[in-house]
Every structure is written in C-alpha cells, then in structure tokens.
RODO-2510 file (C-alpha; in nm, 4 decimals, decimal comma):
residues 301
     n   res          X          Y          Z
     1     x    -0,9406    -0,8660     1,5680
     2     x    -0,9218    -1,2383     1,4840
     3     x    -0,9197    -1,3044     1,8586
     4     x    -0,6226    -1,0789     1,9385
     5     x    -0,6141    -0,7408     2,1133
     6     x    -0,4097    -0,4381     2,0194
     7     x    -0,4612    -0,4474     1,6429
     8     x    -0,7332    -0,1983     1,5524
     9     x    -0,8296     0,1036     1,7618
    10     x    -1,1835     0,2354     1,7900
    11     x    -1,2102     0,5780     1,9524
    12     x    -1,5062     0,7188     2,1457
    13     x    -1,5346     1,0981     2,1508
    14     x    -1,7448     1,1659     2,4601
    15     x    -1,9462     1,4807     2,3892
    16     x    -2,3071     1,5982     2,3830
    17     x    -2,3279     1,4075     2,0557
    18     x    -2,1047     1,1010     2,1097
    19     x    -1,9044     0,9832     1,8105
    20     x    -1,7098     0,6654     1,7396
    21     x    -1,4198     0,6731     1,4949
    22     x    -1,3490     0,3313     1,3337
    23     x    -1,5538     0,0184     1,4031
    24     x    -1,3062    -0,2562     1,3149
    25     x    -1,4183    -0,5851     1,1639
    26     x    -1,7533    -0,7599     1,1803
    27     x    -1,6046    -0,9883     1,4446
    28     x    -1,5074    -0,6840     1,6519
    29     x    -1,8588    -0,5374     1,6583
    30     x    -1,9771    -0,7094     1,9809
    31     x    -1,6533    -0,6069     2,1537
    32     x    -1,7113    -0,2445     2,0537
    33     x    -2,0773    -0,2563     2,1620
    34     x    -1,9865    -0,3936     2,5052
    35     x    -1,7035    -0,1439     2,5533
    36     x    -1,9314     0,1472     2,4675
    37     x    -2,1957     0,0114     2,7044
    38     x    -1,9386    -0,0063     2,9832
    39     x    -1,8638     0,3626     2,9187
    40     x    -2,2327     0,4499     2,9471
    41     x    -2,3125     0,4788     2,5770
    42     x    -2,6354     0,2931     2,5124
    43     x    -2,7972     0,1901     2,1841
    44     x    -2,9820     0,5232     2,1431
    45     x    -2,6974     0,7467     2,2612
    46     x    -2,4459     0,7296     1,9791
    47     x    -2,4858     1,0176     1,7308
    48     x    -2,2148     0,9439     1,4744
    49     x    -2,0038     0,6573     1,3429
    50     x    -1,7105     0,7781     1,1321
    51     x    -1,4669     0,5585     0,9408
    52     x    -1,1403     0,6779     0,7903
    53     x    -1,1814     0,4407     0,4949
    54     x    -1,3710     0,1289     0,3959
    55     x    -1,1051    -0,1433     0,4274
    56     x    -1,2507    -0,4296     0,6269
    57     x    -1,0250    -0,3868     0,9299
    58     x    -1,1687    -0,0352     0,9699
    59     x    -1,5262    -0,0541     0,8424
    60     x    -1,6047    -0,4261     0,8222
    61     x    -1,8344    -0,4032     1,1242
    62     x    -2,0272    -0,1030     0,9950
    63     x    -2,3574    -0,2805     0,9268
    64     x    -2,3527    -0,4626     1,2601
    65     x    -2,2570    -0,1549     1,4626
    66     x    -2,5116     0,0610     1,2809
    67     x    -2,7828    -0,1901     1,3755
    68     x    -2,6639    -0,1873     1,7375
    69     x    -2,6804     0,1956     1,7463
    70     x    -2,9812     0,2843     1,5292
    71     x    -2,9685     0,6628     1,5859
    72     x    -2,6126     0,7056     1,4586
    73     x    -2,5287     0,8754     1,1303
    74     x    -2,2466     0,7106     0,9309
    75     x    -1,9763     0,9391     0,7898
    76     x    -1,7421     0,8174     0,5137
    77     x    -1,5641     0,9582     0,2093
    78     x    -1,7803     0,9819    -0,1005
    79     x    -1,5701     0,7244    -0,2871
    80     x    -1,6524     0,4624    -0,0260
    81     x    -2,0129     0,5447     0,0601
    82     x    -2,1851     0,3189    -0,1934
    83     x    -1,9765     0,0207    -0,0838
    84     x    -2,1053     0,0499     0,2730
    85     x    -2,4643     0,0527     0,1471
    86     x    -2,3998    -0,2361    -0,0922
    87     x    -2,0814    -0,4209     0,0082
    88     x    -2,1152    -0,7077    -0,2411
    89     x    -1,8343    -0,5822    -0,4662
    90     x    -1,6154    -0,4990    -0,1674
    91     x    -1,6595    -0,8494    -0,0255
    92     x    -1,5963    -1,0119    -0,3627
    93     x    -1,2694    -0,8237    -0,4050
    94     x    -1,1647    -0,9010    -0,0484
    95     x    -1,2352    -1,2696    -0,0913
    96     x    -1,0171    -1,2784    -0,4033
    97     x    -0,7318    -1,1307    -0,1995
    98     x    -0,7751    -1,3181     0,1277
    99     x    -0,9459    -1,6428     0,0298
   100     x    -1,0396    -1,8613     0,3246
   101     x    -0,8528    -1,6312     0,5632
   102     x    -1,1185    -1,3654     0,5128
   103     x    -1,3673    -1,5352     0,7455
   104     x    -1,1163    -1,5614     1,0304
   105     x    -0,9653    -1,2162     0,9855
   106     x    -1,2675    -1,0042     0,8987
   107     x    -1,6005    -1,1833     0,8859
   108     x    -1,8844    -1,0687     0,6603
   109     x    -1,9542    -0,6963     0,6243
   110     x    -2,3273    -0,6311     0,6323
   111     x    -2,4873    -0,3413     0,4455
   112     x    -2,5665    -0,0193     0,6236
   113     x    -2,8846     0,1794     0,5598
   114     x    -2,8051     0,4153     0,2735
   115     x    -3,0319     0,6816     0,4231
   116     x    -2,8044     0,6994     0,7274
   117     x    -2,4809     0,7393     0,5299
   118     x    -2,3377     1,0896     0,4832
   119     x    -2,0656     1,1137     0,2216
   120     x    -1,7962     1,3795     0,2587
   121     x    -1,5655     1,5114    -0,0137
   122     x    -1,2459     1,7177     0,0238
   123     x    -1,3587     1,8309     0,3712
   124     x    -1,6632     1,7884     0,5877
   125     x    -1,7844     1,8546     0,9421
   126     x    -1,9398     1,6331     1,2079
   127     x    -2,1378     1,8115     1,4800
   128     x    -2,0169     1,6924     1,8210
   129     x    -2,2387     1,9357     2,0131
   130     x    -2,1697     2,2528     2,2130
   131     x    -1,9846     2,4096     1,9197
   132     x    -1,7370     2,1233     1,8972
   133     x    -1,6826     1,9595     1,5601
   134     x    -1,4900     1,6817     1,3896
   135     x    -1,3530     1,7988     1,0545
   136     x    -1,2728     1,5476     0,7821
   137     x    -0,9810     1,5983     0,5427
   138     x    -0,9383     1,3929     0,2262
   139     x    -0,6038     1,2118     0,2596
   140     x    -0,5375     0,9624    -0,0228
   141     x    -0,2219     0,7601    -0,0771
   142     x    -0,3116     0,4507     0,1208
   143     x    -0,6592     0,4408    -0,0346
   144     x    -0,8636     0,6626    -0,2649
   145     x    -1,1457     0,6723    -0,0084
   146     x    -0,9378     0,7802     0,2936
   147     x    -0,9994     1,0732     0,5273
   148     x    -0,8293     1,2035     0,8399
   149     x    -1,0472     1,3602     1,1100
   150     x    -0,9564     1,6471     1,3463
   151     x    -1,1300     1,7198     1,6778
   152     x    -1,1679     2,0971     1,7164
   153     x    -1,1595     2,0783     2,0964
   154     x    -0,8609     1,8503     2,1545
   155     x    -0,6548     1,8855     1,8367
   156     x    -0,6483     1,5071     1,8011
   157     x    -0,6065     1,3846     1,4423
   158     x    -0,7465     1,0419     1,3592
   159     x    -0,5040     0,9279     1,0899
   160     x    -0,6442     0,5916     0,9766
   161     x    -0,3699     0,4222     0,7726
   162     x    -0,2306     0,7369     0,6099
   163     x     0,0896     0,7162     0,8152
   164     x     0,1017     0,3371     0,8248
   165     x     0,1113     0,1127     1,1305
   166     x     0,2413     0,2365     1,4669
   167     x     0,4009    -0,0140     1,7037
   168     x     0,3436     0,1079     2,0610
   169     x     0,5799    -0,1574     2,1988
   170     x     0,8731    -0,0310     1,9883
   171     x     0,7711     0,3252     1,8957
   172     x     0,8226     0,2525     1,5249
   173     x     0,5950     0,3374     1,2357
   174     x     0,5876     0,1143     0,9289
   175     x     0,4215     0,1860     0,5934
   176     x     0,0907     0,0464     0,4748
   177     x     0,1076     0,0471     0,0946
   178     x    -0,1440    -0,2087    -0,0352
   179     x    -0,2573    -0,2503    -0,3938
   180     x    -0,4384    -0,1219    -0,5861
   181     x    -0,4594     0,2336    -0,4515
   182     x    -0,1163     0,3086    -0,3074
   183     x     0,0313     0,6268    -0,4530
   184     x     0,3565     0,7655    -0,3118
   185     x     0,3030     1,1264    -0,4167
   186     x    -0,0525     1,1289    -0,2801
   187     x     0,0663     0,9673     0,0435
   188     x     0,3424     1,2246     0,0917
   189     x     0,0916     1,4989     0,0149
   190     x    -0,1342     1,3671     0,2895
   191     x     0,1564     1,3700     0,5346
   192     x     0,2258     1,7333     0,4441
   193     x    -0,1424     1,8145     0,4975
   194     x    -0,1325     1,6537     0,8409
   195     x     0,1794     1,8529     0,9239
   196     x     0,0028     2,1756     0,8224
   197     x    -0,2915     2,0849     1,0450
   198     x    -0,0444     2,0687     1,3382
   199     x    -0,2430     1,8274     1,5549
   200     x    -0,1812     1,7740     1,9255
   201     x    -0,1845     1,3952     1,8915
   202     x    -0,1933     1,1363     1,6146
   203     x    -0,4638     0,8751     1,6739
   204     x    -0,3553     0,5641     1,4872
   205     x    -0,6035     0,2986     1,3847
   206     x    -0,3145     0,0527     1,4253
   207     x    -0,2537     0,1212     1,7139
   208     x    -0,3036     0,3933     1,9715
   209     x    -0,2347     0,7622     2,0396
   210     x     0,1015     0,9284     1,9757
   211     x     0,2074     1,2676     2,1110
   212     x     0,5391     1,2952     1,9209
   213     x     0,3640     1,4400     1,6180
   214     x     0,6468     1,5946     1,4174
   215     x     0,8897     1,3098     1,4717
   216     x     0,6271     1,0516     1,3781
   217     x     0,5236     1,2335     1,0593
   218     x     0,8898     1,2618     0,9605
   219     x     0,9495     0,8936     1,0333
   220     x     0,6435     0,7909     0,8302
   221     x     0,7654     0,9888     0,5292
   222     x     1,1201     0,8538     0,5564
   223     x     0,9985     0,4943     0,5791
   224     x     0,7712     0,5380     0,2771
   225     x     1,0567     0,6710     0,0676
   226     x     1,2933     0,3955     0,1800
   227     x     1,0485     0,1172     0,0953
   228     x     0,9755     0,2681    -0,2474
   229     x     1,3440     0,3292    -0,3262
   230     x     1,4284    -0,0304    -0,2347
   231     x     1,1519    -0,1777    -0,4519
   232     x     1,2476     0,0543    -0,7385
   233     x     1,6126    -0,0545    -0,7145
   234     x     1,5124    -0,4204    -0,7184
   235     x     1,3083    -0,3645    -1,0359
   236     x     1,5760    -0,1530    -1,2041
   237     x     1,8284    -0,4342    -1,1590
   238     x     1,5980    -0,6834    -1,3291
   239     x     1,4539    -0,8447    -1,0189
   240     x     1,1014    -0,9799    -0,9928
   241     x     0,8539    -0,9317    -0,7078
   242     x     1,0166    -1,2028    -0,4958
   243     x     1,3522    -1,0311    -0,5352
   244     x     1,2014    -0,7008    -0,4235
   245     x     1,0474    -0,8679    -0,1180
   246     x     1,3839    -1,0201    -0,0287
   247     x     1,5608    -0,6852    -0,0652
   248     x     1,3059    -0,5099     0,1540
   249     x     1,3409    -0,7782     0,4205
   250     x     1,7195    -0,7505     0,4152
   251     x     1,7623    -0,3729     0,3893
   252     x     1,4506    -0,2342     0,5539
   253     x     1,2682    -0,4744     0,7813
   254     x     1,5905    -0,5987     0,9398
   255     x     1,6260    -0,2499     1,0958
   256     x     1,3074    -0,2849     1,2987
   257     x     1,3190    -0,3897     1,6608
   258     x     1,1572    -0,7068     1,7893
   259     x     0,8316    -0,6478     1,9693
   260     x     0,7274    -0,7632     2,3134
   261     x     0,6754    -1,1418     2,3427
   262     x     0,3146    -1,0977     2,4549
   263     x     0,2440    -0,9014     2,1349
   264     x     0,3506    -1,1860     1,9059
   265     x    -0,0010    -1,2996     1,8138
   266     x    -0,1258    -0,9499     1,7442
   267     x     0,1856    -0,8689     1,5435
   268     x     0,1307    -1,1816     1,3378
   269     x    -0,2117    -1,0548     1,2349
   270     x    -0,0700    -0,7089     1,1591
   271     x     0,1974    -0,8697     0,9439
   272     x    -0,0794    -1,0346     0,7433
   273     x    -0,2690    -0,7053     0,7102
   274     x     0,0315    -0,4907     0,6243
   275     x     0,3240    -0,7242     0,5742
   276     x     0,6178    -0,7116     0,3394
   277     x     0,4557    -0,9021     0,0527
   278     x     0,1431    -0,6873     0,0429
   279     x     0,3328    -0,3617     0,0810
   280     x     0,5823    -0,4504    -0,1924
   281     x     0,2992    -0,5556    -0,4239
   282     x     0,1303    -0,2203    -0,3711
   283     x     0,4495    -0,0281    -0,4406
   284     x     0,5197    -0,2365    -0,7531
   285     x     0,1648    -0,1711    -0,8751
   286     x     0,2177     0,2034    -0,8316
   287     x     0,5531     0,1912    -1,0135
   288     x     0,3817     0,0110    -1,3025
   289     x     0,1228     0,2891    -1,3228
   290     x     0,3906     0,5573    -1,3185
   291     x     0,5806     0,3817    -1,5994
   292     x     0,2624     0,3440    -1,8047
   293     x     0,1794     0,7129    -1,7593
   294     x     0,5292     0,8107    -1,8690
   295     x     0,5037     0,5951    -2,1814
   296     x     0,1667     0,7464    -2,2639
   297     x     0,3046     1,0989    -2,2191
   298     x     0,5903     1,0256    -2,4614
   299     x     0,3493     0,9016    -2,7253
   300     x     0,4254     0,6537    -3,0048
   301     x     0,7915     0,5701    -3,0573
***
C-alpha cells in the first residue's frame, strides 16, 4: 500500500473454489493479481472475492480485481454492497477526509458489477468446495458494514479491523476506532462473538496471522477500554480534542514498543490510517452520540 509492504494482508484460500479475502487498495490490485498468478490462480480460476468491510484499504481495489478475475463472486455485508456497485458517495466522503493524500494512499475505487455482488446479513456462507465453507459473521464496532469470516476446515477467523491493528514486529494490538461508525459496546460485543467462535488463528488485515487467540482478544478489549477511558477523562475535565490526543499519547501510546527500523515506512502509513488523531476523533464522536442519546432519554428539562 502506497509503495510499502506489510500494511494490508490479502489471503488466498486454496480450495476447489479458490477465495480471496481482502483486496487492499486500487494501487494494490496489480500486486494481488501477480501474487495470485504466481500461486497458480489464473483469471478464470478465482471463485470468490470477500471483503470484511468497504473501507478503501480493504476494498478499494474491488472493481479492478473483479475485472481481473471475471468469474469471481463478490461477498460483502449488505450495508456496504451498494457502495461497491456505485462508489461515488464512498469516494466523495473519503476525499473529504483524506484530501490530496487519497490518491497516494488509496487511488480511485472503480465500481464492481452489481450482478456479481452477494450481500450477506447477520451470517452467510461462501462455498469453498468439497463441503468446505467460509461463514460470515456480522461484527460491527469498527464499521457498520463489517463482517468476520471463519473457515470451516482450518478454524481461521479473518478479523478485518474488528480487533484493531496487529504489529507483528512487536506483538502488540492497537485499536482502530475511526469516525463515524465506532461504537465501543458494539466493538466489545464483536470481540465476545469472536471468543465464542473459538478460532484456531486470527487473520488480521493489518497485518498477518496470530495463533495466540485468547491473549490477543483480551489485549484488544483492554486497549479499547483504555483508549476510551482516557478520552472520556480528557473530556470530563474540560479538555478539547487536542487535549484528548495529548493525553492518549502520554498515557497510552507511550507504552507501546518501538518497531523494527525497516518497518518505519510501513508504520508511518499505518499511523495515518489508524493513528492517534483519527482514533481519538472516532471515540469522541461516539461519546457525543452516547451523551445525545442520554439527553433524549431524559426528555425535556
């Protein structure tokens, strides 16, 4: 992504009906095509493309990859399906957030053929052949259009951004709480769901496979709570958004270990995607919604 490796994972499930989970950005599409070709998956071989959600670092290459693999069905949560068929609104919103950086980071998402898109709801199944299936589970909190996917044969759980960002060089997991969809209670509910599923491995979109399932789920929940508690404290003491960012940097981010020197460029891009400012803004947005709901429940003074 943006010229750096080790940021977004795409996973090939090699079965009778090959499936790719996550396609990355539009700029990543040729890299994915060439990697699949090197693994023997040609343009007519891929049966399914599944994305955990429609953020551009996960699904931005969907139109390009779908054109490269014209037999593949596209699987996405029902709340995101229309935006893959007509991404104009998605691109407009992204450009408001990212400005000129959008072209370097993501590129232009191209529409996918609506007839090839299959929308899933609370759960859904993808046929991988020979009785093997990939089951989708609705898992909001990071985004309202987010699903996790479980491979029935391996027990691998493709977690998208529901747990946040995993750092393979340090073993740490950090939250991903962007506006406008972040919701703490929904996010914690998704973590509980993943715990109940009891997967063999967690397949992070950022970045890689993790076998320490229980410890990583616990760490993700603890980090979420710590970030939210810190932002809430900053607000309760009269601080603005900048004050909350400063508190999170001092109390939370300072605990994290420095990554490997050769990962600096990739980590810089990840910090843009899921850095302190964006995460704090998402948490503050959620706290505003909670406060508004509480006022509405109390009724007129």
